[in-house]
KOLGU-4560 file (N, C-alpha, C; in nm, 3 decimals, padded with zeros to 5 digits):
<recs>
<n_xx: 00.267 n_yy: -03.856 n_zz: -16.376 ca_xx: 00.308 ca_yy: -03.907 ca_zz: -16.518 c_xx: 00.176 c_yy: -03.986 c_zz: -16.611 mol: A seq: 1 type: UNK>
<n_xx: 00.117 n_yy: -03.964 n_zz: -16.701 ca_xx: 00.035 ca_yy: -03.947 ca_zz: -16.799 c_xx: 00.109 c_yy: -04.087 c_zz: -16.885 mol: A seq: 2 type: UNK>
<n_xx: 00.113 n_yy: -04.161 n_zz: -16.889 ca_xx: 00.184 ca_yy: -04.273 ca_zz: -16.950 c_xx: 00.130 c_yy: -04.271 c_zz: -17.107 mol: A seq: 3 type: UNK>
<n_xx: -00.008 n_yy: -04.204 n_zz: -17.128 ca_xx: -00.079 ca_yy: -04.215 ca_zz: -17.269 c_xx: -00.008 c_yy: -04.130 c_zz: -17.355 mol: A seq: 4 type: UNK>
<n_xx: -00.012 n_yy: -03.991 n_zz: -17.295 ca_xx: 00.084 ca_yy: -03.931 ca_zz: -17.366 c_xx: 00.238 c_yy: -03.877 c_zz: -17.365 mol: A seq: 5 type: UNK>
<n_xx: 00.284 n_yy: -03.948 n_zz: -17.344 ca_xx: 00.411 ca_yy: -03.955 ca_zz: -17.314 c_xx: 00.459 c_yy: -04.023 c_zz: -17.446 mol: A seq: 6 type: UNK>
<n_xx: 00.516 n_yy: -03.915 n_zz: -17.575 ca_xx: 00.571 ca_yy: -04.017 ca_zz: -17.676 c_xx: 00.697 c_yy: -04.078 c_zz: -17.686 mol: A seq: 7 type: UNK>
<n_xx: 00.789 n_yy: -04.010 n_zz: -17.587 ca_xx: 00.933 ca_yy: -04.082 ca_zz: -17.535 c_xx: 00.883 c_yy: -04.239 c_zz: -17.522 mol: A seq: 8 type: UNK>
<n_xx: 00.814 n_yy: -04.289 n_zz: -17.446 ca_xx: 00.799 ca_yy: -04.401 ca_zz: -17.381 c_xx: 00.732 c_yy: -04.493 c_zz: -17.491 mol: A seq: 9 type: UNK>
<n_xx: 00.873 n_yy: -04.594 n_zz: -17.546 ca_xx: 00.829 ca_yy: -04.708 ca_zz: -17.599 c_xx: 00.709 c_yy: -04.765 c_zz: -17.589 mol: A seq: 10 type: UNK>
<n_xx: 00.682 n_yy: -04.869 n_zz: -17.691 ca_xx: 00.557 ca_yy: -04.969 ca_zz: -17.613 c_xx: 00.590 c_yy: -05.063 c_zz: -17.535 mol: A seq: 11 type: UNK>
<n_xx: 00.747 n_yy: -05.123 n_zz: -17.501 ca_xx: 00.820 ca_yy: -05.212 ca_zz: -17.371 c_xx: 00.785 c_yy: -05.119 c_zz: -17.304 mol: A seq: 12 type: UNK>
<n_xx: 00.818 n_yy: -04.967 n_zz: -17.339 ca_xx: 00.846 ca_yy: -04.891 ca_zz: -17.164 c_xx: 00.728 c_yy: -04.871 c_zz: -17.113 mol: A seq: 13 type: UNK>
<n_xx: 00.576 n_yy: -04.857 n_zz: -17.204 ca_xx: 00.480 ca_yy: -04.838 ca_zz: -17.129 c_xx: 00.410 c_yy: -04.954 c_zz: -17.090 mol: A seq: 14 type: UNK>
<n_xx: 00.441 n_yy: -05.062 n_zz: -17.151 ca_xx: 00.434 ca_yy: -05.183 ca_zz: -17.080 c_xx: 00.460 c_yy: -05.232 c_zz: -16.949 mol: A seq: 15 type: UNK>
<n_xx: 00.599 n_yy: -05.185 n_zz: -16.955 ca_xx: 00.624 ca_yy: -05.170 ca_zz: -16.821 c_xx: 00.621 c_yy: -05.142 c_zz: -16.703 mol: A seq: 16 type: UNK>
<n_xx: 00.590 n_yy: -05.014 n_zz: -16.713 ca_xx: 00.552 ca_yy: -04.915 ca_zz: -16.653 c_xx: 00.397 c_yy: -04.941 c_zz: -16.547 mol: A seq: 17 type: UNK>
<n_xx: 00.318 n_yy: -04.984 n_zz: -16.656 ca_xx: 00.169 ca_yy: -05.038 ca_zz: -16.624 c_xx: 00.176 c_yy: -05.149 c_zz: -16.554 mol: A seq: 18 type: UNK>
<n_xx: 00.277 n_yy: -05.230 n_zz: -16.577 ca_xx: 00.275 ca_yy: -05.393 ca_zz: -16.498 c_xx: 00.335 c_yy: -05.306 c_zz: -16.332 mol: A seq: 19 type: UNK>
<n_xx: 00.461 n_yy: -05.205 n_zz: -16.340 ca_xx: 00.468 ca_yy: -05.153 ca_zz: -16.211 c_xx: 00.366 c_yy: -05.105 c_zz: -16.142 mol: A seq: 20 type: UNK>
<n_xx: 00.268 n_yy: -05.010 n_zz: -16.222 ca_xx: 00.172 ca_yy: -04.962 ca_zz: -16.139 c_xx: 00.086 c_yy: -05.044 c_zz: -16.055 mol: A seq: 21 type: UNK>
<n_xx: 00.037 n_yy: -05.144 n_zz: -16.147 ca_xx: -00.054 ca_yy: -05.261 ca_zz: -16.128 c_xx: 00.070 c_yy: -05.323 c_zz: -15.971 mol: A seq: 22 type: UNK>
<n_xx: 00.123 n_yy: -05.364 n_zz: -15.981 ca_xx: 00.263 ca_yy: -05.465 ca_zz: -15.862 c_xx: 00.273 c_yy: -05.359 c_zz: -15.740 mol: A seq: 23 type: UNK>
<n_xx: 00.251 n_yy: -05.203 n_zz: -15.732 ca_xx: 00.291 ca_yy: -05.149 ca_zz: -15.650 c_xx: 00.200 c_yy: -05.195 c_zz: -15.486 mol: A seq: 24 type: UNK>
<n_xx: 00.076 n_yy: -05.146 n_zz: -15.516 ca_xx: 00.016 ca_yy: -05.198 ca_zz: -15.401 c_xx: 00.036 c_yy: -05.317 c_zz: -15.313 mol: A seq: 25 type: UNK>
<n_xx: 00.055 n_yy: -05.421 n_zz: -15.419 ca_xx: 00.102 ca_yy: -05.571 ca_zz: -15.341 c_xx: 00.256 c_yy: -05.551 c_zz: -15.266 mol: A seq: 26 type: UNK>
<n_xx: 00.336 n_yy: -05.443 n_zz: -15.359 ca_xx: 00.475 ca_yy: -05.459 ca_zz: -15.273 c_xx: 00.459 c_yy: -05.378 c_zz: -15.205 mol: A seq: 27 type: UNK>
<n_xx: 00.379 n_yy: -05.291 n_zz: -15.178 ca_xx: 00.383 ca_yy: -05.174 ca_zz: -15.033 c_xx: 00.286 c_yy: -05.290 c_zz: -14.937 mol: A seq: 28 type: UNK>
<n_xx: 00.224 n_yy: -05.316 n_zz: -14.976 ca_xx: 00.146 ca_yy: -05.416 ca_zz: -14.867 c_xx: 00.273 c_yy: -05.522 c_zz: -14.792 mol: A seq: 29 type: UNK>
<n_xx: 00.309 n_yy: -05.597 n_zz: -14.896 ca_xx: 00.454 ca_yy: -05.644 ca_zz: -14.841 c_xx: 00.557 c_yy: -05.583 c_zz: -14.782 mol: A seq: 30 type: UNK>
<n_xx: 00.592 n_yy: -05.479 n_zz: -14.803 ca_xx: 00.713 ca_yy: -05.404 ca_zz: -14.749 c_xx: 00.638 c_yy: -05.350 c_zz: -14.590 mol: A seq: 31 type: UNK>
<n_xx: 00.471 n_yy: -05.337 n_zz: -14.592 ca_xx: 00.457 ca_yy: -05.255 ca_zz: -14.465 c_xx: 00.485 c_yy: -05.358 c_zz: -14.392 mol: A seq: 32 type: UNK>
<n_xx: 00.375 n_yy: -05.462 n_zz: -14.433 ca_xx: 00.313 ca_yy: -05.585 ca_zz: -14.345 c_xx: 00.392 c_yy: -05.669 c_zz: -14.335 mol: A seq: 33 type: UNK>
<n_xx: 00.520 n_yy: -05.774 n_zz: -14.394 ca_xx: 00.574 ca_yy: -05.862 ca_zz: -14.371 c_xx: 00.713 c_yy: -05.887 c_zz: -14.404 mol: A seq: 34 type: UNK>
<n_xx: 00.779 n_yy: -05.745 n_zz: -14.415 ca_xx: 00.895 ca_yy: -05.763 ca_zz: -14.468 c_xx: 00.933 c_yy: -05.676 c_zz: -14.299 mol: A seq: 35 type: UNK>
<n_xx: 01.074 n_yy: -05.758 n_zz: -14.280 ca_xx: 01.120 ca_yy: -05.696 ca_zz: -14.117 c_xx: 01.268 c_yy: -05.574 c_zz: -14.189 mol: A seq: 36 type: UNK>
<n_xx: 01.260 n_yy: -05.477 n_zz: -14.115 ca_xx: 01.354 ca_yy: -05.368 ca_zz: -14.077 c_xx: 01.490 c_yy: -05.338 c_zz: -14.019 mol: A seq: 37 type: UNK>
<n_xx: 01.585 n_yy: -05.340 n_zz: -14.074 ca_xx: 01.663 ca_yy: -05.354 ca_zz: -13.921 c_xx: 01.712 c_yy: -05.255 c_zz: -13.833 mol: A seq: 38 type: UNK>
<n_xx: 01.637 n_yy: -05.125 n_zz: -13.930 ca_xx: 01.618 ca_yy: -05.000 ca_zz: -13.837 c_xx: 01.513 c_yy: -04.999 c_zz: -13.719 mol: A seq: 39 type: UNK>
<n_xx: 01.443 n_yy: -05.067 n_zz: -13.698 ca_xx: 01.314 ca_yy: -05.075 ca_zz: -13.588 c_xx: 01.342 c_yy: -05.243 c_zz: -13.573 mol: A seq: 40 type: UNK>
<n_xx: 01.417 n_yy: -05.274 n_zz: -13.491 ca_xx: 01.473 ca_yy: -05.402 ca_zz: -13.455 c_xx: 01.426 c_yy: -05.543 c_zz: -13.528 mol: A seq: 41 type: UNK>
<n_xx: 01.415 n_yy: -05.500 n_zz: -13.670 ca_xx: 01.380 ca_yy: -05.656 ca_zz: -13.750 c_xx: 01.230 c_yy: -05.668 c_zz: -13.742 mol: A seq: 42 type: UNK>
<n_xx: 01.156 n_yy: -05.577 n_zz: -13.651 ca_xx: 00.995 ca_yy: -05.578 ca_zz: -13.668 c_xx: 00.964 c_yy: -05.522 c_zz: -13.825 mol: A seq: 43 type: UNK>
<n_xx: 00.825 n_yy: -05.561 n_zz: -13.817 ca_xx: 00.782 ca_yy: -05.494 ca_zz: -13.943 c_xx: 00.690 c_yy: -05.390 c_zz: -13.911 mol: A seq: 44 type: UNK>
<n_xx: 00.679 n_yy: -05.262 n_zz: -14.003 ca_xx: 00.629 ca_yy: -05.153 ca_zz: -13.977 c_xx: 00.562 c_yy: -05.164 c_zz: -13.908 mol: A seq: 45 type: UNK>
<n_xx: 00.426 n_yy: -05.262 n_zz: -13.944 ca_xx: 00.283 ca_yy: -05.238 ca_zz: -13.931 c_xx: 00.310 c_yy: -05.255 c_zz: -13.740 mol: A seq: 46 type: UNK>
<n_xx: 00.407 n_yy: -05.364 n_zz: -13.735 ca_xx: 00.385 ca_yy: -05.368 ca_zz: -13.583 c_xx: 00.437 c_yy: -05.286 c_zz: -13.450 mol: A seq: 47 type: UNK>
<n_xx: 00.448 n_yy: -05.175 n_zz: -13.482 ca_xx: 00.521 ca_yy: -05.059 ca_zz: -13.463 c_xx: 00.446 c_yy: -04.927 c_zz: -13.410 mol: A seq: 48 type: UNK>
<n_xx: 00.301 n_yy: -04.977 n_zz: -13.441 ca_xx: 00.167 ca_yy: -04.884 ca_zz: -13.468 c_xx: 00.125 c_yy: -04.895 c_zz: -13.337 mol: A seq: 49 type: UNK>
<n_xx: 00.156 n_yy: -05.021 n_zz: -13.246 ca_xx: 00.067 ca_yy: -05.026 ca_zz: -13.133 c_xx: -00.062 c_yy: -05.043 c_zz: -13.188 mol: A seq: 50 type: UNK>
<n_xx: -00.086 n_yy: -05.107 n_zz: -13.274 ca_xx: -00.258 ca_yy: -05.127 ca_zz: -13.264 c_xx: -00.315 c_yy: -05.258 c_zz: -13.268 mol: A seq: 51 type: UNK>
<n_xx: -00.455 n_yy: -05.265 n_zz: -13.235 ca_xx: -00.484 ca_yy: -05.421 ca_zz: -13.195 c_xx: -00.448 c_yy: -05.473 c_zz: -13.326 mol: A seq: 52 type: UNK>
<n_xx: -00.392 n_yy: -05.565 n_zz: -13.305 ca_xx: -00.346 ca_yy: -05.702 ca_zz: -13.414 c_xx: -00.452 c_yy: -05.787 c_zz: -13.439 mol: A seq: 53 type: UNK>
<n_xx: -00.563 n_yy: -05.780 n_zz: -13.392 ca_xx: -00.667 ca_yy: -05.893 ca_zz: -13.347 c_xx: -00.764 c_yy: -05.862 c_zz: -13.480 mol: A seq: 54 type: UNK>
<n_xx: -00.786 n_yy: -05.748 n_zz: -13.535 ca_xx: -00.899 ca_yy: -05.755 ca_zz: -13.601 c_xx: -00.819 c_yy: -05.725 c_zz: -13.766 mol: A seq: 55 type: UNK>
<n_xx: -00.839 n_yy: -05.827 n_zz: -13.806 ca_xx: -00.748 ca_yy: -05.831 ca_zz: -13.933 c_xx: -00.861 c_yy: -05.829 c_zz: -14.052 mol: A seq: 56 type: UNK>
<n_xx: -01.003 n_yy: -05.808 n_zz: -14.032 ca_xx: -01.105 ca_yy: -05.755 ca_zz: -14.118 c_xx: -01.042 c_yy: -05.609 c_zz: -14.164 mol: A seq: 57 type: UNK>
<n_xx: -01.008 n_yy: -05.537 n_zz: -14.031 ca_xx: -01.038 ca_yy: -05.391 ca_zz: -14.073 c_xx: -00.856 c_yy: -05.397 c_zz: -14.146 mol: A seq: 58 type: UNK>
<n_xx: -00.746 n_yy: -05.475 n_zz: -14.073 ca_xx: -00.622 ca_yy: -05.373 ca_zz: -14.076 c_xx: -00.568 c_yy: -05.472 c_zz: -14.215 mol: A seq: 59 type: UNK>
<n_xx: -00.559 n_yy: -05.572 n_zz: -14.275 ca_xx: -00.514 ca_yy: -05.679 ca_zz: -14.327 c_xx: -00.554 c_yy: -05.724 c_zz: -14.491 mol: A seq: 60 type: UNK>
<n_xx: -00.626 n_yy: -05.605 n_zz: -14.554 ca_xx: -00.730 ca_yy: -05.642 ca_zz: -14.648 c_xx: -00.642 c_yy: -05.561 c_zz: -14.731 mol: A seq: 61 type: UNK>
</recs>
C-alpha cells in the first residue's frame, strides 16, 4: 500500500499507518523472541528452532 498516493486516508489515518509501520519490527521481535505461545507449550517461537542460543550477536539484534 502506497501511503502517499491513497487520497482516501486522512492525515490522521496516514499518521497512524506510519506509526504502525515503524513499530512492526519491534512488535515482531517481541512476538517471536519473548511472548510465550500456548500452542507450543508456552515457549517462545525462537526456542523451538533448536539453534545455539549462546550466540546473541547473531541472533538477538
